[in-house]
C-alpha positions as CSV (number, residue, x, y, z in Angstrom):
1,M,0.0,0.0,0.0
2,A,2.8,2.4,0.9
3,D,4.6,1.6,-2.4
4,F,1.4,2.4,-4.3
5,Y,1.1,5.7,-2.5
6,F,4.6,6.8,-3.3
7,H,4.2,6.0,-7.0
8,L,1.3,8.4,-7.3
9,P,2.0,11.8,-8.9
10,A,3.3,14.4,-6.5
11,L,0.3,16.7,-7.0
12,L,-2.1,13.9,-6.2
13,R,-0.1,13.0,-3.1
14,F,-0.2,16.6,-1.9
15,V,-4.0,16.8,-2.5
16,L,-4.5,13.5,-0.5
17,Q,-2.3,14.8,2.3
18,G,-4.1,18.1,2.5
19,T,-7.5,16.4,2.5
20,A,-6.3,14.1,5.3
21,V,-5.2,17.0,7.4
22,I,-8.5,18.8,7.0
23,L,-10.5,15.7,7.7
24,V,-8.5,15.0,10.9
25,L,-7.9,18.5,12.3
26,F,-11.4,20.0,11.8
27,P,-13.1,17.2,13.8
28,L,-10.4,17.4,16.5
29,A,-10.8,21.1,16.8
30,A,-14.6,20.7,17.0
31,A,-14.1,18.0,19.7
32,C,-11.8,20.4,21.6
33,S,-14.5,23.1,21.5
34,M,-17.0,20.5,22.9
35,A,-14.5,19.3,25.5
36,E,-13.8,22.9,26.6
37,R,-17.5,23.4,27.4
38,K,-17.9,20.1,29.2
39,I,-14.7,20.6,31.2
40,S,-15.6,24.1,32.2
41,A,-19.1,22.9,33.2
42,W,-17.5,20.1,35.3
43,M,-15.2,22.5,37.1
44,Q,-18.1,24.9,37.8
45,N,-20.5,22.2,38.9
46,R,-23.0,22.6,36.1
47,P,-24.2,20.1,33.5
48,G,-23.0,21.9,30.3
49,P,-24.5,21.0,26.9
50,N,-26.9,18.1,27.3
51,R,-30.1,18.9,25.4
52,T,-29.2,19.0,21.7
53,I,-30.4,16.1,19.5
54,A,-31.8,15.7,16.0
55,P,-35.6,15.0,16.3
56,F,-35.4,12.0,13.9
57,L,-32.8,10.4,16.2
58,A,-34.5,11.0,19.5
59,W,-36.7,7.9,19.3
60,I,-33.7,5.5,18.9
61,P,-32.9,3.6,22.1
62,G,-29.7,4.7,23.7
63,M,-29.6,8.1,22.0
64,G,-30.5,9.7,25.3
65,V,-27.1,8.9,26.8
66,L,-25.4,10.6,23.8
67,K,-27.6,13.6,24.2
68,R,-26.8,13.9,27.9
69,L,-23.1,13.7,27.0
70,G,-23.6,16.6,24.6
71,L,-22.2,14.8,21.6
72,F,-24.8,16.0,19.2
73,Q,-23.8,19.6,20.0
74,L,-20.9,19.1,17.6
75,A,-23.2,18.7,14.7
76,A,-25.4,21.5,15.8
77,D,-22.5,23.9,16.1
78,G,-21.2,22.9,12.7
79,G,-24.6,23.4,11.0
80,K,-25.1,26.7,12.8
81,F,-21.8,28.2,11.8
82,T,-22.1,26.9,8.2
83,F,-25.7,28.0,7.4
84,K,-26.1,31.0,9.7
85,E,-26.5,34.4,7.9
86,D,-23.1,35.9,7.7
87,P,-23.4,39.6,6.8
88,V,-20.3,41.8,6.2
89,P,-20.5,45.2,8.1
90,G,-20.5,48.1,5.8
91,H,-17.6,50.0,7.4
92,V,-15.0,47.3,7.0
93,N,-12.4,46.8,4.3
94,K,-14.3,43.9,2.7
95,F,-11.5,42.1,0.8
96,Y,-9.1,41.9,3.8
97,F,-11.9,41.4,6.2
98,I,-12.9,38.1,4.4
99,L,-9.2,37.2,3.7
100,A,-8.2,37.3,7.4
101,P,-10.0,34.1,8.6
102,I,-8.8,32.2,5.5
103,I,-5.2,33.2,6.3
104,S,-5.6,32.1,9.9
105,M,-6.2,28.5,8.7
106,I,-3.1,28.2,6.6
107,P,-0.5,28.0,9.3
108,A,-2.8,26.0,11.5
109,L,-3.2,23.3,8.9
110,T,0.4,23.5,7.5
111,T,2.5,23.0,10.7
112,V,1.0,19.5,11.4
113,A,2.7,18.2,8.2
114,V,6.2,18.2,9.9
115,V,5.1,16.9,13.3
116,P,5.7,13.2,13.7
117,F,2.9,11.5,15.6
118,G,4.1,7.9,15.8
119,A,6.7,5.4,14.6
120,Y,7.2,1.9,13.5
121,V,10.1,-0.5,12.8
122,T,10.9,-1.5,9.2
123,V,13.8,-3.5,7.7
124,I,16.1,-1.6,5.3
125,E,19.1,-3.5,3.8
126,G,18.8,-6.1,6.5
127,Q,18.8,-3.7,9.4
128,Q,15.9,-2.6,11.6
129,V,15.2,1.1,11.2
130,L,12.7,3.2,13.2
131,M,10.6,5.2,10.8
132,P,8.4,8.1,11.8
133,I,4.8,8.5,10.9
134,M,4.4,12.0,9.5
135,L,3.4,13.8,6.3
136,A,6.7,15.5,5.5
137,Q,10.0,14.2,6.9
138,V,12.4,17.1,7.1
139,D,15.6,17.7,9.1
140,V,14.5,21.2,10.2
141,G,11.1,20.1,11.6
142,L,11.0,22.4,14.6
143,L,12.3,25.3,12.6
144,A,9.5,24.8,10.1
145,V,6.9,24.7,12.9
146,F,8.2,28.0,14.4
147,A,8.5,29.7,11.0
148,V,5.0,28.8,9.8
149,S,3.1,29.0,13.1
150,S,4.3,32.5,13.7
151,L,2.6,33.6,10.5
152,G,-0.8,33.1,12.2
153,V,-0.5,36.4,13.9
154,Y,-0.8,38.2,10.5
155,S,-4.4,37.0,10.3
156,I,-5.2,38.6,13.6
157,I,-3.5,41.8,12.7
158,L,-5.3,41.8,9.3
159,A,-8.7,41.1,11.0
160,G,-8.2,44.0,13.5
161,W,-7.1,46.5,10.9
162,A,-9.7,45.5,8.3
163,S,-12.5,45.9,10.8
164,N,-12.0,49.7,10.9
165,S,-13.0,49.7,14.6
166,K,-10.9,50.7,17.6
167,Y,-11.4,47.6,19.8
168,P,-10.5,45.0,17.1
169,F,-7.5,47.1,16.1
170,L,-6.3,47.3,19.8
171,G,-6.6,43.5,19.9
172,S,-4.5,43.0,16.8
173,V,-1.8,45.3,18.1
174,R,-1.8,43.4,21.4
175,A,-1.4,40.1,19.4
176,S,1.6,41.4,17.5
177,A,3.4,42.7,20.7
178,Q,2.6,39.5,22.6
179,L,3.9,37.3,19.8
180,I,7.2,39.1,19.6
181,S,7.6,39.1,23.4
182,Y,7.1,35.3,23.9
183,E,8.5,34.0,20.6
184,L,12.0,34.9,21.8
185,S,11.6,33.0,25.0
186,M,10.1,30.0,23.3
187,T,13.0,29.8,20.8
188,L,15.6,30.1,23.5
189,S,13.9,27.5,25.6
190,V,14.4,24.7,23.0
191,L,18.0,25.6,22.2
192,P,19.4,23.5,25.1
193,V,17.5,20.5,23.8
194,F,19.2,20.8,20.4
195,L,22.5,21.7,21.9
196,W,22.4,18.4,23.6
197,I,21.4,16.3,20.6
198,N,23.8,18.2,18.4
199,A,26.8,17.9,20.8
200,P,29.9,16.2,19.3
201,G,28.9,12.7,18.4
202,G,25.2,13.8,18.3
203,A,22.7,13.8,15.5
204,G,23.5,17.2,14.0
205,T,19.9,18.0,13.1
206,L,16.8,19.9,14.1
207,S,14.5,16.9,13.5
208,L,11.8,16.3,16.0
209,L,12.3,12.5,15.4
210,E,15.9,12.8,16.7
211,V,14.6,14.6,19.8
212,V,12.3,11.6,20.6
213,Q,15.2,9.2,19.8
214,M,17.3,10.9,22.5
215,Q,14.5,10.2,25.0
216,S,14.1,6.6,24.0
217,G,16.8,5.0,26.3
218,V,16.1,1.8,28.2
219,G,16.3,2.4,32.0
220,L,16.5,5.7,33.9
221,Q,19.9,6.9,32.8
222,W,20.2,10.6,33.1
223,D,21.3,11.1,29.4
224,S,18.3,9.2,27.9
225,V,15.2,10.0,30.1
226,W,12.6,12.6,29.0
227,F,13.9,16.1,28.8
228,V,11.2,17.4,31.1
229,F,13.2,15.8,33.9
230,T,16.7,16.9,32.7
231,M,15.7,20.3,31.4
232,P,12.7,21.4,33.6
233,V,13.3,25.1,33.2
234,S,13.3,24.8,29.4
235,A,10.0,22.9,29.6
236,F,8.5,25.5,31.9
237,V,9.5,28.4,29.7
238,F,8.3,26.7,26.6
239,L,5.0,25.9,28.4
240,V,4.3,29.5,29.4
241,A,5.3,30.8,26.0
242,L,3.0,28.2,24.4
243,F,0.1,29.6,26.3
244,A,0.9,33.1,25.1
245,E,1.5,32.0,21.5
246,T,-1.9,30.3,21.3
247,N,-3.7,33.2,23.0
248,R,-5.0,31.1,25.8
249,Q,-6.0,32.5,29.1
250,P,-4.4,33.9,31.2
251,F,-2.6,35.3,28.0
252,D,-5.7,36.0,25.8
253,M,-5.0,39.7,25.4
254,P,-6.0,39.9,21.7
255,E,-9.6,38.9,22.6
256,S,-10.0,40.1,26.1
257,E,-13.8,40.7,26.3
258,A,-13.4,42.6,29.6
259,D,-11.9,45.6,27.9
260,L,-12.1,44.9,24.1
261,V,-15.7,43.7,23.7
262,G,-14.5,40.6,21.7
263,G,-11.1,41.7,20.7
264,F,-9.8,41.3,17.1
265,H,-12.9,39.3,16.0
266,T,-15.6,41.7,17.4
267,E,-17.0,42.5,13.9
268,Y,-17.0,38.8,12.8
269,G,-19.8,36.3,13.0
270,A,-21.0,32.9,11.8
271,F,-18.6,30.9,9.6
272,K,-15.8,33.5,9.5
273,W,-15.8,33.8,13.3
274,S,-15.6,30.0,13.7
275,L,-12.5,29.8,11.5
276,F,-10.5,31.8,13.9
277,F,-11.4,29.5,16.7
278,V,-10.8,26.3,14.6
279,A,-7.3,27.8,13.9
280,E,-6.8,28.5,17.6
281,Y,-7.6,24.9,18.6
282,C,-5.5,23.6,15.7
283,H,-2.5,25.6,17.0
284,M,-3.3,24.3,20.5
285,I,-3.2,20.7,19.2
286,V,0.0,21.1,17.2
287,G,1.6,23.0,20.1
288,S,0.7,20.3,22.5
289,G,2.2,17.7,20.1
290,V,5.4,19.6,19.9
291,F,5.7,19.9,23.7
292,V,5.1,16.1,24.0
293,L,7.8,15.5,21.4
294,L,10.3,17.8,23.0
295,F,9.9,17.1,26.6
296,L,7.5,14.1,27.2
297,G,9.1,11.4,25.2
298,G,6.8,11.6,22.2
299,W,5.3,8.1,21.5
300,N,7.4,6.4,24.2
301,P,5.0,5.2,26.9
302,L,7.1,5.8,30.0
303,P,10.5,7.2,31.0
304,G,13.0,4.4,30.5
305,L,10.4,2.3,28.5
306,P,10.7,3.1,24.8
307,L,8.1,2.2,22.2
308,H,10.3,-0.5,20.6
309,L,10.8,-2.3,23.9
310,L,7.0,-2.3,24.6
311,A,6.3,-3.5,21.0
312,D,8.9,-6.3,21.5
313,W,7.2,-7.4,24.7
314,M,3.8,-7.4,22.9
315,H,5.4,-9.3,19.9
316,I,4.3,-6.7,17.4
317,M,7.8,-5.5,16.3
318,D,7.4,-7.3,13.0
319,K,3.9,-5.8,12.5
320,P,4.4,-2.2,11.4
321,L,0.7,-1.4,11.3
322,L,0.1,-2.5,14.9
323,M,3.2,-0.9,16.2
324,G,2.3,2.3,14.4
325,L,-1.2,2.3,15.8
326,L,0.3,1.7,19.3
327,G,2.6,4.7,18.9
328,I,-0.1,6.9,17.6
329,G,-2.4,6.0,20.5
330,I,0.3,6.7,23.1
331,F,1.1,10.1,21.4
332,L,-2.5,11.2,21.1
333,G,-3.2,10.2,24.7
334,K,-0.4,12.5,25.9
335,V,-1.7,15.3,23.6
336,A,-5.2,14.8,25.0
337,A,-3.9,15.1,28.5
338,F,-2.0,18.2,27.6
339,I,-5.1,19.8,26.0
340,F,-7.0,19.1,29.2
341,F,-4.2,20.9,31.1
342,F,-4.7,23.9,28.7
343,M,-8.4,24.0,29.5
344,W,-7.9,23.4,33.2
345,V,-5.6,26.4,33.4
346,R,-8.1,28.6,31.4
347,W,-11.0,27.9,33.8
348,T,-8.8,28.2,36.9
349,L,-6.5,31.2,36.6
350,P,-7.7,34.8,36.1
351,R,-6.7,36.8,33.1
352,F,-3.5,38.9,33.4
353,R,-3.6,42.7,32.7
354,Y,-1.8,43.7,29.5
355,D,1.0,45.4,31.3
356,Q,1.5,42.2,33.4
357,V,1.7,40.1,30.2
358,M,4.4,42.3,28.8
359,A,6.3,42.4,32.1
360,I,6.2,38.6,32.4
361,G,7.5,38.2,28.8
362,W,10.3,40.7,28.9
363,K,11.3,41.0,32.6
364,K,10.8,37.4,33.8
365,L,10.6,34.8,31.1
366,L,13.2,36.1,28.7
367,P,16.0,36.6,31.3
368,L,15.1,33.1,32.7
369,A,15.3,31.6,29.2
370,I,18.7,33.3,28.6
371,A,20.1,32.1,31.9
372,N,18.8,28.6,31.3
373,L,20.5,28.6,27.8
374,I,23.9,29.8,29.3
375,F,23.7,27.2,32.0
376,Y,23.1,24.2,29.7
377,A,25.7,25.5,27.2
378,L,28.3,25.6,29.9
379,A,27.1,22.2,31.3
380,I,27.2,20.5,27.9
381,A,30.7,22.0,27.2
382,W,32.0,20.7,30.6
383,I,30.5,17.3,30.0
384,E,32.2,17.1,26.6
385,T,35.6,18.1,28.0
386,K,35.3,15.3,30.6
387,A,34.2,12.7,28.0
């Protein structure tokens, strides 16, 4: 099947890959929206969505359980946003106003192409090789994620400017300032990881696959366990910056309804409004996946227990499909737990003021990221001199 796929014309492969991304990420983003409402309801001791159901399904036995779980709310939301009247205000710049939500989806759907989400063992020239499951295998995977995902802020800036309204414009300005402030800290936080894997004798790459490989040791040796244990400050800085980069509370300054009505999307409604939030959840999913790959061992089930060892115990090393599904399941389980953490924080912590967000970014997080980088650079240099 794989040979047949790779013999297809390049354009057809790209179309199939793009279709797969849309068919996977859109439902996942909708599920995240549903999960957000159910989790917030659970934390606030209220039922949440539990009434929606299609009339022609209500008579089927067992559908009442699905209704109480709120699962039909997904279809209701999709139908509402798709078919609801979507007028364009007369005072906006119409071309850029419509273009902004479309642009917001491009980085959200593109970055997932270079994120590995599983692995399997195959035999190449008589040797077992661990192959990643991803759409585009590139050696600069993380650099591509940073480069493309940072373009998402342009859609927010464009939406605020095209709205010709002061509150959306203030939201877009806040978004650009916040992105610059926390992008620096996020980049500096991952440099120790790549300094380690690119040390003399290392992989010499920016591939996320190699990062996972460095966390795939057997046993709890200090040089092969998950990086969240050996580089906790890097993980903390990356985590805080990830909240700010995805505009999640307590860093949701671009859409702070307390002082900006609705922020950059105040003038939007219906389908165009929903695209912004599909993009936000897609960024959240990809960001969670990158954090899992960098600091939580990727598809490895436990520290010191790599995927290939678990697959060997389960006697599926020679079954690439089963091993791949096992790795994908472990990876998605970690991503789901991390997304729950995103939502838990949102419904627990109060929103920061804008001056506090800027102070945290420039006066706290950036100096911490620089000090952390210097420490690990010196530590890695000292270890290499002793080796």
